[in-house]
C-alpha positions in Angstrom: 0.0 0.0 0.0 1.2 3.5 -0.9 0.9 5.6 2.3 1.4 9.3 2.5 2.2 10.7 6.0 1.6 14.4 6.7 3.3 15.8 9.7 4.3 19.5 9.7 7.0 18.7 12.4 9.1 15.6 12.1 12.4 14.5 13.6 14.9 16.0 14.1 12.4 18.8 14.8 10.4 17.5 17.8 7.9 19.3 20.0 7.1 16.1 21.9 5.9 12.5 21.8 3.6 13.1 18.8 6.5 13.7 16.4 8.5 10.8 17.8 5.6 8.4 17.4 5.0 9.6 13.9 8.6 8.8 13.0 8.3 5.4 14.7 5.1 4.7 12.7 6.8 5.7 9.4 9.6 3.2 10.1 7.2 0.5 11.2 5.1 0.8 8.0 8.1 0.8 5.8 9.5 -2.2 7.6 6.1 -4.0 7.1 6.5 -3.6 3.3 4.4 -0.5 2.6 5.6 2.3 0.2 5.8 5.2 2.7 6.3 8.9 1.9 6.6 11.5 4.7 5.7 15.1 4.0 6.9 17.7 6.5 7.8 21.4 6.6 11.3 22.6 5.6 12.9 24.2 8.6 15.8 26.7 8.5 18.3 24.1 9.7 17.1 21.4 7.3 18.4 20.4 3.9 15.8 20.4 1.1 14.4 16.9 0.3 12.0 15.8 -2.5 11.4 12.1 -2.4 14.7 11.3 -0.8 14.9 7.7 0.3 15.9 7.5 3.9 17.9 4.8 5.6 14.7 3.8 7.6 12.9 2.9 4.3 10.6 5.8 3.8 10.8 8.7 1.3 11.0 12.2 2.7 9.6 15.4 1.2 10.4 18.7 3.0 7.9 21.3 1.9 8.8 25.0 2.0 5.7 26.7 3.4 5.0 30.3 2.2 4.8 31.9 5.6 6.6 34.5 7.7 8.2 31.8 9.9 8.4 28.0 9.8 6.3 25.6 11.7 9.0 24.7 14.2 10.1 28.3 14.8 6.6 29.5 15.5 7.3 29.0 19.2 10.3 31.3 19.1 10.3 35.1 19.6 7.8 35.8 16.8 6.0 39.2 17.1 2.6 38.7 18.6 0.9 40.5 15.7 2.2 38.0 13.2 0.8 34.9 14.9 -2.9 35.3 13.9 -2.0 35.8 10.3 0.2 32.7 10.3 -2.6 30.6 11.7 -5.2 32.1 9.4 -3.2 30.7 6.5 -4.1 27.2 7.6 -7.7 27.9 6.6 -7.6 30.4 3.8 -4.3 30.4 1.9 -4.8 28.8 -1.6 -1.1 28.1 -1.9 -1.5 25.2 0.6 -3.9 23.6 -1.9 -1.5 24.0 -4.8 1.3 22.4 -2.8 -0.8 19.3 -1.8 -2.0 18.9 -5.4 1.5 18.6 -6.6 2.4 16.1 -4.0 -0.8 14.0 -4.5 -0.1 14.0 -8.3 3.4 12.8 -7.8 3.0 10.3 -5.0 -0.5 9.0 -5.9 -1.1 7.5 -2.5 -3.6 4.8 -1.7 -4.1 6.2 1.8 -3.1 9.3 3.8 -2.1 9.4 7.5 -2.5 12.9 9.0 -0.5 13.4 12.2 -0.2 17.2 12.3 -1.1 19.7 9.5 -0.8 22.9 11.5 1.4 24.8 9.1 0.6 22.7 6.1 -3.0 23.8 6.1 -6.4 22.4 7.1 -7.8 23.7 3.8 -5.9 20.9 2.0 -8.3 18.3 3.4 -11.1 18.8 0.7 -8.5 18.3 -2.0 -7.6 14.9 -0.5 -11.3 14.0 0.0 -12.4 14.8 -3.5 -9.9 12.3 -4.9 -11.6 9.5 -2.9 -8.4 8.7 -0.9 -9.0 7.2 2.6 -7.6 9.1 5.5 -6.7 8.3 9.1 -6.4 11.4 11.4 -4.1 10.6 14.4 -5.3 12.3 17.6 -1.9 13.1 19.2 -3.7 15.8 21.2 -7.1 17.5 21.3 -6.5 19.8 18.3 -9.9 19.1 16.6 -11.4 20.9 19.6 -8.6 23.1 21.0 -6.6 25.8 19.4 -3.3 24.8 21.0 -4.1 21.1 21.5 -4.0 20.2 25.3 -7.3 21.8 26.5 -5.4 23.0 29.6 -5.5 26.6 30.8 -4.5 28.4 34.0 -3.3 25.2 35.6 -6.5 23.2 35.0 -7.8 20.8 32.4 -10.6 22.6 30.5 -14.2 21.3 31.0 -15.5 23.3 28.0 -14.3 25.2 24.9 -13.5 28.9 25.1 -14.7 31.0 22.2 -11.5 30.9 20.2 -11.3 27.1 20.5 -15.0 26.8 19.5 -14.3 28.8 16.3 -11.1 26.9 15.5 -12.8 23.6 16.2 -15.7 24.5 13.9 -13.2 25.4 11.1 -11.1 22.3 11.5 -14.0 19.9 11.8 -15.7 21.6 8.8 -12.7 20.7 6.6 -12.5 17.2 8.0 -16.1 16.6 7.0 -15.0 17.0 3.4 -13.3 13.6 3.5 -15.7 10.7 2.7 -13.4 7.9 3.8 -12.2 9.3 7.2 -11.3 7.5 10.4 -9.7 8.6 13.6 -6.9 6.9 15.6 -6.4 7.8 19.3 -3.5 6.4 21.4 -5.7 6.1 24.4 -9.4 5.7 25.2 -9.1 8.6 27.7 -8.0 11.0 24.9 -10.8 9.8 22.6 -13.5 10.1 25.3 -12.3 13.6 26.2 -12.7 14.7 22.6 -16.0 13.2 21.7 -18.3 15.8 23.4 -16.5 18.6 21.4 -15.9 16.9 18.1 -19.1 15.4 16.5 -17.1 14.6 13.3 -15.2 12.0 15.3 -18.3 10.5 16.8 -19.8 10.1 13.4 -16.7 8.5 11.8 -15.0 5.2 12.4 -12.6 5.6 15.3 -10.3 3.3 17.2 -7.7 3.2 20.0 -4.3 2.1 18.8 -1.2 2.6 21.0 1.6 4.8 19.7 4.7 3.0 18.4 7.6 3.2 20.9 11.2 3.7 20.0 13.3 0.8 18.9 15.3 0.0 22.0 19.1 0.1 21.7 21.2 -2.6 23.4 20.8 -1.8 27.1 23.4 -2.3 29.7 22.9 -4.7 32.6 21.1 -2.9 35.4 23.4 -2.1 38.3 22.4 -2.1 42.0 22.4 1.1 44.1 21.7 1.9 47.7 20.2 5.2 46.5 16.7 5.1 45.0 17.3 6.4 41.4 14.5 8.5 40.2 14.2 9.9 36.6 12.0 12.4 34.8 12.0 12.6 31.0 10.1 15.2 29.0 9.4 18.8 28.5 10.1 21.1 31.5 6.8 22.9 31.3 4.3 23.9 34.0 1.7 21.4 32.7 4.2 18.6 33.4 4.5 19.3 37.1 8.3 19.2 37.3 8.3 22.1 39.8 5.8 20.1 41.9 8.0 17.0 41.9 11.1 19.0 42.9 9.3 20.8 45.7 8.2 17.4 47.2 11.7 15.9 46.9 13.4 18.9 48.4 11.3 18.5 51.5 12.3 14.8 51.7 16.0 15.1 50.8 17.3 15.6 54.4 15.7 12.3 55.4 16.0 9.9 52.5 18.8 8.7 50.2 17.7 9.2 46.5 18.8 11.0 43.3 16.6 12.5 40.6 17.9 12.8 37.0 16.0 15.2 34.8 16.2 14.7 31.0 14.6 17.4 28.8 14.3 21.1 28.2 11.5 23.7 28.1 10.3 27.0 29.3 10.8 26.3 33.0 14.3 24.8 32.6 16.3 27.9 33.4 14.4 28.9 36.5 14.3 25.4 38.0 18.0 24.9 37.3 18.8 28.2 39.0 16.7 27.1 42.0 17.8 23.5 42.4 21.0 22.9 40.4 23.2 23.2 43.5 21.3 20.5 45.3 23.3 17.2 45.4 20.1 15.0 45.0 19.2 16.3 41.5 21.0 16.5 38.1 19.7 18.4 35.1 21.0 16.9 31.8 19.0 18.9 29.3 17.9 17.5 26.0 19.6 14.2 25.2 19.5 11.6 22.3 16.7 9.1 22.5 19.2 6.2 22.9 20.6 7.9 26.0 17.0 8.3 27.3 16.5 4.5 27.1 19.8 3.8 28.7 19.1 6.2 31.6 15.6 4.8 32.1 17.0 1.3 32.3 19.5 2.3 35.0 16.8 4.0 37.0 14.5 2.5 39.7 11.4 4.7 39.1 10.1 7.0 36.4 8.3 10.0 37.7 5.4 11.5 35.6 3.8 14.2 37.6 1.7 15.7 34.8 -1.1 18.1 35.8 -2.8 17.7 32.5 -4.4 14.6 31.0 -1.6 13.1 29.0 -2.8 11.9 25.6 -0.7 8.8 25.9 2.7 8.9 27.4 5.4 7.6 25.1 8.1 7.8 27.8 5.8 6.0 30.3 5.2 3.2 27.8 9.0 3.0 27.0 9.8 2.7 30.7 7.4 -0.1 31.3 8.6 -1.9 28.2 12.2 -1.6 29.5 11.1 -2.8 32.9 11.2 0.4 35.0 8.2 1.1 37.2 6.3 4.4 37.0 4.7 6.8 39.5 2.3 8.9 37.6 -0.9 11.0 37.7 -4.2 9.2 37.6 -5.6 11.0 34.6 -5.4 10.7 30.8 -3.5 8.0 29.0 -1.2 7.3 31.9 -4.1 5.4 33.6 -4.2 3.0 30.6 -0.4 2.2 30.9 0.4 2.0 34.6 -1.3 -0.7 36.6 -1.7 0.7 40.1 0.3 -1.2 42.8 1.5 -3.7 40.1 3.8 -1.8 37.8 3.8 1.5 39.7 1.5 3.9 41.4 -1.3 6.3 40.2 -1.9 9.4 42.2 -4.1 12.5 42.1 -2.3 15.2 40.1 -1.0 18.0 42.2 -2.0 16.4 45.5 1.2 17.1 47.5 0.1 15.1 50.5 -0.5 11.8 48.6 2.7 12.2 46.5 4.8 12.9 49.6 3.4 9.8 51.4 4.0 7.6 48.3 7.6 8.7 48.0 8.1 8.2 51.8 6.8 4.6 51.5 9.0 3.9 48.4 12.1 5.2 50.1 11.3 3.3 53.3 10.4 0.0 51.5 12.4 0.0 48.2 11.8 -3.7 47.8 8.4 -2.8 46.3 10.2 -1.4 43.3 11.7 -4.8 42.5 8.2 -6.4 42.7 6.8 -3.8 40.3 9.8 -4.2 38.0 9.2 -8.0 37.9 5.5 -7.4 37.1 6.3 -5.3 34.0 7.5 -8.5 32.3 3.9 -9.8 32.1 2.7 -6.8 30.0 5.6 -6.1 27.6 3.7 -7.6 24.6 1.3 -4.7 24.8 3.9 -2.5 23.3 4.8 -4.8 20.4 5.2 -2.8 17.2 4.0 -5.4 14.8 0.8 -5.9 16.9 0.2 -2.2 16.5 0.9 -2.4 12.8 -1.6 -5.2 12.3 -4.3 -3.3 14.1 -3.6 -0.2 12.0 -3.7 -2.1 8.7 -7.0 -3.8 9.6 -8.5 -0.4 10.4 -7.3 1.2 7.2 -8.6 -1.7 5.1 -12.0 -1.0 6.6 -11.8 2.6 5.6 -10.6 1.9 2.1 -13.4 -0.6 1.3 
């Protein structure tokens, strides 16, 4: 099957787990014998590519978008007045349509996977639809209903749409309705259920829960023993991730217990948290690191900490940790609940509840043998993350859309 993947951001340009899982899916589909083409936006640091065969087996197209700034650089110091015009181009710029016509004519796909088209244009969807091509829309976040994607504002998960999100949701879903053979793939049931009340186009279309594809694991070193409890956080250092909450709890416990926290990742809170905590001997900030180093670091840790305040769509790092065999302590909302088995492969706690998180860490530090029990239990569930099982489920769903 000739599959066209649309993702405006694609490695090495990564915002988060969505881009990583898109890359992993492209590799998986190529490995399973499909003719895969990936279309992404051309960034300032990228070399142009038009159908270039990549070592992973897919062909890469980098599309130069006619805008004041690129997709990946839109989070940089762009003047506020330019941002609305940039986003309006997603809905009204006819050049988006001309670009996709050229690609569709050249690639002639049997099927299209849409992972992220912010920056490529939602107004390209009718052009795909009128050609009778089947489409799967991957719900890496809540973007059919939310302008920015997470439905999280002022420290809380939104219970309704604000006016801007209602307008954007109406526009985006209006374009999606122009595709006759449309289906939606969500990495978690929690994410799908959260979207349904705000996105009737999803409810009226075929939809399914299929896990994200995890990274291929590199050869991992044998796990060493340590008297310290080795904690690790991996991800964006952002207020919605609760890293400051985690550090505050551990700071209070550091005079009493022997542990060490490694933080892998970068983000808007990185500088301020490093300034506040970097001198503490119980924490190390390593910044953004290669994904193979992430896997190695997780394998050498005793517990992954995922203190998210928002409802994670899935949790690619959480899934990877459990696949490696490292237990997880996480928030009991969103996709995390579907990955971590409470008191079996880790703990699930109320997000932002300092009392319960503090008590949980105290128990873990006092009785570290429970970590070994959780680690042993992860072995029973590793097959849930098998890439080929995910690939088979995807292929079956797509065949249903096409016919």
